[in-house]
Z-matrix of the N, CA and C atoms (Angstrom, degrees):
N
C 1 1.456
C 2 1.506 1 107.67
N 3 1.339 2 114.52 1 131.29
C 4 1.444 3 119.83 2 179.33
C 5 1.523 4 109.19 3 -94.81
N 6 1.315 5 116.36 4 130.92
C 7 1.434 6 120.72 5 -177.76
C 8 1.496 7 107.50 6 -112.73
N 9 1.388 8 116.45 7 126.76
C 10 1.454 9 121.67 8 177.95
C 11 1.477 10 108.79 9 -82.18
N 12 1.279 11 114.80 10 147.93
C 13 1.493 12 116.09 11 178.04
C 14 1.512 13 110.37 12 -68.44
N 15 1.339 14 118.53 13 136.66
C 16 1.424 15 122.80 14 -177.54
C 17 1.543 16 109.85 15 -112.02
N 18 1.279 17 118.21 16 -6.03
C 19 1.414 18 120.28 17 175.11
C 20 1.465 19 110.53 18 -124.69
N 21 1.271 20 114.47 19 158.37
C 22 1.488 21 119.02 20 179.52
C 23 1.517 22 107.99 21 92.85
N 24 1.347 23 114.17 22 177.33
C 25 1.460 24 120.62 23 -175.31
C 26 1.479 25 114.60 24 -63.91
N 27 1.330 26 120.80 25 -39.80
C 28 1.464 27 121.67 26 -176.23
C 29 1.570 28 109.88 27 -69.29
N 30 1.269 29 117.95 28 -39.31
C 31 1.445 30 125.26 29 178.53
C 32 1.495 31 110.58 30 -59.87
N 33 1.365 32 115.94 31 -49.82
C 34 1.473 33 120.51 32 178.93
C 35 1.486 34 112.37 33 -63.92
N 36 1.329 35 118.67 34 -36.88
C 37 1.451 36 123.30 35 -179.27
C 38 1.551 37 110.70 36 -66.41
N 39 1.337 38 115.35 37 -43.60
C 40 1.466 39 120.39 38 177.64
C 41 1.553 40 110.86 39 -63.95
N 42 1.291 41 117.06 40 -44.94
C 43 1.458 42 122.43 41 -179.17
C 44 1.547 43 107.59 42 -63.93
N 45 1.282 44 119.47 43 -48.83
C 46 1.490 45 124.10 44 -179.52
C 47 1.523 46 111.02 45 -61.00
N 48 1.309 47 119.13 46 -41.81
C 49 1.455 48 122.38 47 179.71
C 50 1.508 49 111.11 48 -68.92
N 51 1.297 50 119.46 49 -42.00
C 52 1.503 51 119.95 50 177.78
C 53 1.512 52 112.26 51 -67.73
N 54 1.345 53 117.64 52 -35.61
C 55 1.428 54 121.58 53 175.51
C 56 1.521 55 111.98 54 -63.90
N 57 1.338 56 117.34 55 -42.02
C 58 1.479 57 122.04 56 179.68
C 59 1.522 58 109.62 57 -66.09
N 60 1.330 59 117.40 58 -40.55
C 61 1.445 60 121.39 59 178.75
C 62 1.557 61 110.09 60 -60.93
N 63 1.344 62 114.48 61 -47.82
C 64 1.426 63 118.00 62 -178.44
C 65 1.518 64 112.79 63 -62.54
N 66 1.353 65 115.94 64 -41.37
C 67 1.464 66 119.52 65 178.52
C 68 1.579 67 111.55 66 -65.27
N 69 1.339 68 116.21 67 -37.36
C 70 1.449 69 120.25 68 176.87
C 71 1.516 70 112.14 69 -63.60
N 72 1.358 71 115.94 70 -45.04
C 73 1.459 72 118.70 71 177.05
C 74 1.525 73 114.25 72 -62.82
N 75 1.346 74 115.21 73 -40.11
C 76 1.516 75 117.58 74 176.09
C 77 1.486 76 112.07 75 -63.35
N 78 1.340 77 116.58 76 -42.83
C 79 1.501 78 120.20 77 177.43
C 80 1.508 79 112.89 78 -62.00
N 81 1.325 80 117.69 79 -43.97
C 82 1.439 81 119.55 80 179.59
C 83 1.529 82 110.68 81 -66.55
N 84 1.311 83 119.10 82 -37.94
C 85 1.488 84 120.44 83 177.99
C 86 1.510 85 111.81 84 -64.98
N 87 1.318 86 115.29 85 -40.64
C 88 1.507 87 120.21 86 179.61
C 89 1.515 88 109.47 87 -65.43
N 90 1.371 89 119.31 88 -43.19
C 91 1.433 90 121.11 89 -178.21
C 92 1.526 91 110.10 90 -67.93
N 93 1.306 92 118.86 91 -40.83
C 94 1.446 93 121.55 92 179.10
C 95 1.505 94 110.20 93 -62.87
N 96 1.305 95 119.31 94 -43.34
C 97 1.472 96 120.80 95 -177.50
C 98 1.517 97 110.33 96 -69.58
N 99 1.325 98 115.25 97 -37.98
C 100 1.481 99 119.06 98 -177.04
C 101 1.520 100 112.62 99 -73.27
N 102 1.344 101 116.64 100 -35.01
C 103 1.498 102 117.69 101 -176.16
C 104 1.489 103 113.89 102 -83.24
N 105 1.318 104 119.95 103 -8.19
C 106 1.494 105 122.63 104 -179.32
C 107 1.508 106 109.10 105 -68.88
N 108 1.293 107 119.96 106 -38.68
C 109 1.421 108 119.90 107 -179.40
C 110 1.559 109 115.84 108 -89.23
N 111 1.332 110 118.33 109 -10.39
C 112 1.387 111 122.76 110 -178.08
C 113 1.537 112 115.71 111 -65.84
N 114 1.329 113 114.26 112 -42.52
C 115 1.464 114 117.88 113 -177.60
C 116 1.507 115 110.17 114 -70.23
N 117 1.347 116 119.97 115 -42.36
C 118 1.427 117 122.23 116 179.62
C 119 1.467 118 113.67 117 -64.75
N 120 1.361 119 117.40 118 -35.28
C 121 1.445 120 121.73 119 -176.62
C 122 1.535 121 110.78 120 -76.08
N 123 1.344 122 117.27 121 -33.39
C 124 1.454 123 121.85 122 -175.02
C 125 1.517 124 113.93 123 -74.73
N 126 1.280 125 116.72 124 -28.47
C 127 1.495 126 120.79 125 -175.45
C 128 1.563 127 110.49 126 -84.18
N 129 1.319 128 115.34 127 133.27
C 130 1.464 129 118.46 128 178.38
C 131 1.505 130 110.06 129 -66.33
N 132 1.358 131 117.26 130 161.03
C 133 1.425 132 120.21 131 179.57
C 134 1.516 133 112.62 132 -68.51
N 135 1.353 134 115.83 133 152.66
C 136 1.447 135 119.62 134 -179.93
C 137 1.511 136 114.66 135 -57.10
N 138 1.332 137 115.63 136 -34.08
C 139 1.493 138 120.84 137 -179.25
C 140 1.489 139 112.36 138 -60.91
N 141 1.357 140 119.47 139 -25.82
C 142 1.444 141 121.37 140 -178.93
C 143 1.560 142 111.88 141 -73.95
N 144 1.298 143 118.74 142 -9.00
C 145 1.493 144 123.33 143 -178.02
C 146 1.519 145 113.89 144 -103.95
N 147 1.348 146 117.00 145 -11.99
C 148 1.448 147 121.58 146 -179.58
C 149 1.518 148 114.90 147 -110.70
N 150 1.291 149 120.13 148 148.20
C 151 1.461 150 124.65 149 175.99
C 152 1.503 151 110.75 150 -154.92
N 153 1.338 152 115.52 151 155.56
C 154 1.421 153 121.35 152 172.25
C 155 1.504 154 107.12 153 -103.45
N 156 1.327 155 116.00 154 155.93
C 157 1.432 156 121.26 155 176.48
C 158 1.551 157 107.56 156 -152.57
N 159 1.350 158 112.28 157 154.76
C 160 1.470 159 120.25 158 174.74
C 161 1.506 160 109.90 159 -106.93
N 162 1.324 161 117.89 160 126.91
C 163 1.483 162 120.68 161 179.77
C 164 1.505 163 109.07 162 -138.56
N 165 1.289 164 120.29 163 115.65
C 166 1.449 165 122.41 164 178.66
C 167 1.506 166 112.23 165 86.66
N 168 1.269 167 115.58 166 153.34
C 169 1.494 168 120.37 167 -176.13
C 170 1.540 169 109.14 168 -103.28
N 171 1.348 170 114.88 169 138.97
C 172 1.454 171 122.69 170 171.94
C 173 1.479 172 110.70 171 -90.56
N 174 1.342 173 115.72 172 -43.37
C 175 1.501 174 122.95 173 174.86
C 176 1.539 175 106.24 174 -155.93
N 177 1.313 176 116.75 175 -166.48
C 178 1.429 177 118.36 176 -174.28
C 179 1.548 178 113.17 177 -72.03
N 180 1.370 179 119.88 178 -13.68
C 181 1.481 180 123.63 179 -178.66
C 182 1.491 181 114.97 180 -114.71
N 183 1.363 182 117.61 181 -19.02
C 184 1.479 183 122.24 182 -176.13
C 185 1.472 184 112.27 183 -123.29
N 186 1.323 185 111.78 184 149.55
C 187 1.520 186 120.10 185 176.22
C 188 1.487 187 111.87 186 -119.38
N 189 1.332 188 117.84 187 162.45
C 190 1.459 189 122.89 188 176.27
C 191 1.543 190 108.50 189 -70.37
N 192 1.353 191 117.16 190 122.93
C 193 1.468 192 123.22 191 -179.25
C 194 1.527 193 109.17 192 -95.91
N 195 1.344 194 115.12 193 130.87
C 196 1.474 195 122.54 194 177.98
C 197 1.522 196 110.03 195 -121.27
N 198 1.311 197 114.96 196 147.85
C 199 1.461 198 122.90 197 173.68
C 200 1.551 199 108.62 198 -115.36
N 201 1.291 200 117.15 199 124.56
C 202 1.490 201 122.53 200 -179.13
C 203 1.493 202 112.28 201 -112.91
N 204 1.343 203 116.39 202 136.81
C 205 1.461 204 124.83 203 171.93
C 206 1.482 205 109.75 204 -115.97
N 207 1.300 206 121.01 205 109.06
C 208 1.474 207 126.24 206 -174.95
C 209 1.558 208 112.64 207 -90.91
N 210 1.344 209 118.13 208 -2.02
C 211 1.489 210 119.14 209 -179.01
C 212 1.521 211 106.20 210 -69.35
N 213 1.337 212 115.86 211 143.42
C 214 1.436 213 121.47 212 -175.66
C 215 1.549 214 115.35 213 -80.58
N 216 1.317 215 117.74 214 -20.33
C 217 1.446 216 117.21 215 -178.88
C 218 1.494 217 115.98 216 -147.29
N 219 1.346 218 119.83 217 7.39
C 220 1.509 219 122.32 218 -178.39
C 221 1.503 220 109.63 219 -118.86
N 222 1.346 221 116.55 220 140.80
C 223 1.405 222 125.00 221 167.80
C 224 1.549 223 107.07 222 -82.84
N 225 1.355 224 113.05 223 141.58
C 226 1.489 225 116.85 224 -177.93
C 227 1.587 226 106.73 225 -122.35
N 228 1.338 227 114.43 226 132.87
C 229 1.461 228 120.60 227 175.64
C 230 1.518 229 107.14 228 -84.93
N 231 1.334 230 118.85 229 117.71
C 232 1.453 231 124.87 230 -175.60
C 233 1.543 232 108.32 231 -115.59
N 234 1.314 233 117.33 232 129.66
C 235 1.423 234 124.15 233 170.46
C 236 1.486 235 107.05 234 -100.46
N 237 1.334 236 118.88 235 118.46
C 238 1.426 237 122.35 236 -174.34
C 239 1.521 238 111.14 237 -123.70
N 240 1.309 239 116.14 238 141.71
C 241 1.443 240 122.91 239 173.07
C 242 1.522 241 108.32 240 -119.64
N 243 1.311 242 114.95 241 130.14
C 244 1.514 243 120.26 242 178.78
C 245 1.487 244 109.78 243 -143.67
N 246 1.329 245 113.61 244 162.96
C 247 1.434 246 119.44 245 -178.00
C 248 1.507 247 111.10 246 -148.33
N 249 1.259 248 117.02 247 131.57
C 250 1.489 249 121.76 248 171.48
C 251 1.547 250 110.17 249 -78.35
N 252 1.303 251 117.21 250 153.81
C 253 1.468 252 120.52 251 179.80
C 254 1.560 253 108.85 252 -57.69
N 255 1.257 254 116.48 253 123.98
C 256 1.487 255 120.48 254 179.13
C 257 1.510 256 113.00 255 79.69
N 258 1.331 257 119.65 256 1.82
C 259 1.461 258 122.69 257 -178.54
C 260 1.467 259 112.78 258 -104.56
N 261 1.323 260 117.30 259 179.79
C 262 1.477 261 121.44 260 177.97
C 263 1.514 262 110.32 261 -90.32
N 264 1.321 263 112.12 262 163.02
C 265 1.472 264 119.40 263 178.34
C 266 1.552 265 109.64 264 -70.30
N 267 1.327 266 116.13 265 134.72
C 268 1.476 267 121.00 266 175.06
C 269 1.489 268 107.73 267 -118.19
N 270 1.368 269 116.58 268 138.64
C 271 1.424 270 122.46 269 175.85
C 272 1.523 271 109.66 270 -129.20
N 273 1.376 272 114.98 271 134.48
C 274 1.468 273 119.34 272 -179.65
C 275 1.490 274 108.77 273 -155.88
N 276 1.350 275 112.87 274 163.65
C 277 1.481 276 119.33 275 177.08
C 278 1.518 277 109.23 276 -104.19
N 279 1.327 278 114.87 277 140.09
C 280 1.465 279 120.13 278 179.62
C 281 1.554 280 108.37 279 -128.62
N 282 1.293 281 117.70 280 152.57
C 283 1.451 282 123.36 281 -178.67
C 284 1.523 283 110.09 282 -124.85
N 285 1.370 284 115.33 283 71.86
C 286 1.469 285 115.85 284 179.04
C 287 1.542 286 110.93 285 -69.09
N 288 1.309 287 114.55 286 134.97
C 289 1.502 288 119.94 287 177.00
C 290 1.452 289 111.13 288 -75.08
N 291 1.324 290 115.27 289 172.34
C 292 1.443 291 120.95 290 -177.49
C 293 1.556 292 112.71 291 -60.93
N 294 1.272 293 116.97 292 141.92
C 295 1.466 294 123.74 293 -177.52
C 296 1.497 295 113.91 294 48.67
N 297 1.309 296 118.90 295 52.17
C 298 1.436 297 119.79 296 -175.15
C 299 1.534 298 111.31 297 -134.68
N 300 1.340 299 112.77 298 156.89
C 301 1.428 300 122.43 299 172.08
C 302 1.496 301 109.19 300 -123.47
N 303 1.279 302 118.35 301 138.09
C 304 1.435 303 123.76 302 -178.64
C 305 1.500 304 112.77 303 -132.88
N 306 1.285 305 118.44 304 128.55
C 307 1.494 306 122.88 305 179.78
C 308 1.524 307 106.11 306 -78.98
N 309 1.325 308 114.83 307 129.56
C 310 1.473 309 124.27 308 -179.45
C 311 1.536 310 109.56 309 -92.73
N 312 1.290 311 117.16 310 -46.14
C 313 1.479 312 123.23 311 -179.57
C 314 1.496 313 110.08 312 150.81
N 315 1.307 314 117.07 313 -159.58
C 316 1.457 315 122.92 314 -178.63
C 317 1.538 316 110.07 315 -94.38
N 318 1.311 317 117.68 316 134.00
C 319 1.453 318 122.27 317 -176.47
C 320 1.503 319 109.57 318 -156.43
N 321 1.349 320 112.51 319 156.17
C 322 1.474 321 121.28 320 173.88
C 323 1.523 322 109.29 321 -97.35
N 324 1.318 323 115.81 322 -31.32
C 325 1.517 324 121.62 323 -178.16
C 326 1.514 325 108.98 324 -142.06
N 327 1.316 326 115.13 325 156.27
C 328 1.460 327 122.60 326 177.79
C 329 1.466 328 112.11 327 -154.18
N 330 1.317 329 118.64 328 148.80
C 331 1.444 330 122.31 329 -179.96
C 332 1.511 331 109.33 330 -149.35
N 333 1.351 332 115.86 331 135.28
C 334 1.477 333 119.50 332 175.03
C 335 1.540 334 106.84 333 -87.10
N 336 1.288 335 114.85 334 120.21
C 337 1.467 336 120.66 335 179.82
C 338 1.547 337 114.47 336 -84.20
N 339 1.366 338 112.74 337 -37.88
C 340 1.464 339 119.90 338 -175.71
C 341 1.540 340 108.15 339 -156.52
N 342 1.372 341 113.34 340 144.80
C 343 1.489 342 119.86 341 176.63
C 344 1.527 343 105.51 342 -143.05
N 345 1.344 344 113.61 343 128.31
C 346 1.496 345 118.23 344 174.97
C 347 1.523 346 109.53 345 -147.00
N 348 1.300 347 115.60 346 153.24
C 349 1.470 348 120.39 347 178.04
C 350 1.526 349 110.09 348 -65.51
N 351 1.299 350 116.15 349 138.29
C 352 1.502 351 121.57 350 -179.90
C 353 1.497 352 106.64 351 -70.26
N 354 1.362 353 115.40 352 144.85
C 355 1.472 354 123.34 353 -176.63
C 356 1.530 355 112.67 354 -93.55
N 357 1.268 356 120.72 355 21.62
C 358 1.470 357 122.03 356 -179.15
C 359 1.533 358 110.34 357 -115.30
């Protein structure tokens, strides 16, 4: 069995160094665990950046449907349901880029079912 010196200058240096290393590792682990949730909690939900709007008439019962993404640098995956007057419900996914507006088509009603940030 090897016994390290516990008294004298070398023993104190070894003890001080190992204590500093242990404290540094604990600090890094705490910071890593604490910062993982900070970014997700600080960012507003994707749904707060997207909206539908009607602009212009297609006919006497339907208007032009637009999908807007107001986020400055993220693409948002939007699941949208819309229906033209007298028509069936249509559901589809759209990927509007940052700061963009996209015309969907003619509709009497529209609803955003889901919005999430794109994973690419």
